[in-house]
C-alpha positions, 0 to 999 in steps of 0.5 A: 500499500502506498503511504499516501493511501488511506487505510480503508480497513475498518472491520478491526472488531472482527480481525485486525488488519494489518499486522505488524510485519514481525508477525509474518516473520515469526510464523515463518521462523517456526514453520521453516526453520525452528519446528519442535512440539511444545512440552513434548520432548527434550530436544533443542527445538522443542525447548526453544519452541517450549520458551517461546510459548512460556515467554507469551504466556508471562507476556500475556500475564504482565498485561492483564496484571496476573500474578498467577501467570500459570492459571493463563491457558491458551485456546484457539479463540474466545469462543473455545475459551468461553465454552470451557469456562461456562461449560465446565463450571460447576453449576448448582442446583437452581443456580441463576447466572447475571449476564449484561445485555451486550454479550456476543454469541461465543459467551451467550449461546452457551449460556443459552444452552445450559438454561435449555437444559435446565442447569441454570436460568439466566438475568439481565443486569441492569443497564441503561439505553446503551447497554453499560450496567448500573452497578448500583443495581446490582444487589437488587438481583443478587441472591444465594442462587447466584452463581455466576456474573457475566460482563463482556468488557467492550461491546463489539456493536456500540463499544460500550465499556462496562465497569467491571470494578463496580460490577465486581464490587456490587456482586460481592462474592459471586464469581465474576466472567469477563469476556476481554476480546474487544477491549484487550489491547485497547483498554486497561485490564487488571484481573487481580486488581479487579477481582475478575474470577474468569476471563477470556480473550483472543489474539487476533483482534486489537492484539494484532495477533494472528487468528488461530490464537486466544486463551482464557484465566481461571483464578480457581482452576479445580473450579471448572472441568477440562473441556478437552481431554488428551495429552498434554506431555506431562503426567502421561503415566496417567489417564486423568488429566494432570491438575498441574497448570496450565496442563490441566486445560491444554490438551493437544498441541496447541497453536504453536506457530500462532503463538510465535507469531501473537509474541511478536505482535505483543513485542512490536506493537505499533504506536497509534497514529490517532489520539482517543480525541482524534476519535471521539472527534471523529464520532461527533462528525459523523452524527452531524451528518444528516440521515445518520444515526450513531449507536454509542455510549451516553457518556463518552468515558466509556466509549470505545473505538467502535462506530455502529451507525444506521441511515435512515434512508439505507438499511446496514447492508446497502451502506456497507455496500456503497462505503466498499465499492465506491470508497474501498472501506472494509465495515461489517453490517448485520448483528455482528453475532450479538443479537441480544446486544441489538435486541437491547439497543433497538437496531434489531433485527436489521442490526447495524453498519459497524466501522471499528479502526485500528492503531494504524488508522490516522486523522487523515484515513478519518478524514476520508472515512467521513468524506465518504459518508457524507458523499453517500447521504448526499448521494441518497438525498439527491 
């Protein structure tokens, strides 16, 4: 891409692009020059590969302020991580789960299945019209049957950032599961300080790593039964899964090539080319264009870098089509795998046109997007 060309990829909430060039090089290095399996052999190549995996684990734990590094486990993505935690959780009879209204299907579908099986009942946490949870009203829902609270840290639909600390304080001793798929790499995450009991994340979004990477944190490993059983390279003489962490939850050979790439992404994270003020100004400017509605946080301090648009004369899919065909701008239209969020926000079933920038976008790229939206509106009005 010519340095003078605008960066027109605005679908980073789905998967980030571009990646740091070092990501590709790290994957190529493992596949072409390194080899070796994680924790399975004692030769030099296996040892070096295993060292990279552990270095990535430690770096991620440091980013999330996790002291128990061994309790951070790799998975193939946040969906794999969510299923591990939710389907392995020891729900007591009559358990209730409190869930935010802005959950992704990676969490919502496992919970729905558990409810259909009669293992839990679901209650929605109190929230404002933007979906931001109201911690002061949580105590009215918490009772002796409340087994788990589930919160999407940053919505992939409208970018709302939840007050995790206040939610945990209001929930008291009830365990808290946080979905950090959209927030990790964009927002501060302090697992120990915030009292988070379970956290799921992915590597291919704001962390700028490759697809097929992600993981989860479990404060009390014995509270979850492993979803997958199999070889770990440890305690091979026993048919039971090891109890030691992270082996307990890492059956099978991990995505070593992907983890090489993820570590490279963490080590070579680029400096943002735009400021928060640049982004908020872009939001305000879009709101000023006739015909557009921006679905956003009521309080700007709770707004993550996601732009969720509807237009009074164009459906979301048509708007997304115009952006790509006329201006080369990649966006995503529809429900974004989050129907519950759209139901709460009043944008169901059509959904919205979502534009999600990355650290690579500059104010000039924002100006190009703004001009495109203005041009489309003028064409519709004409």
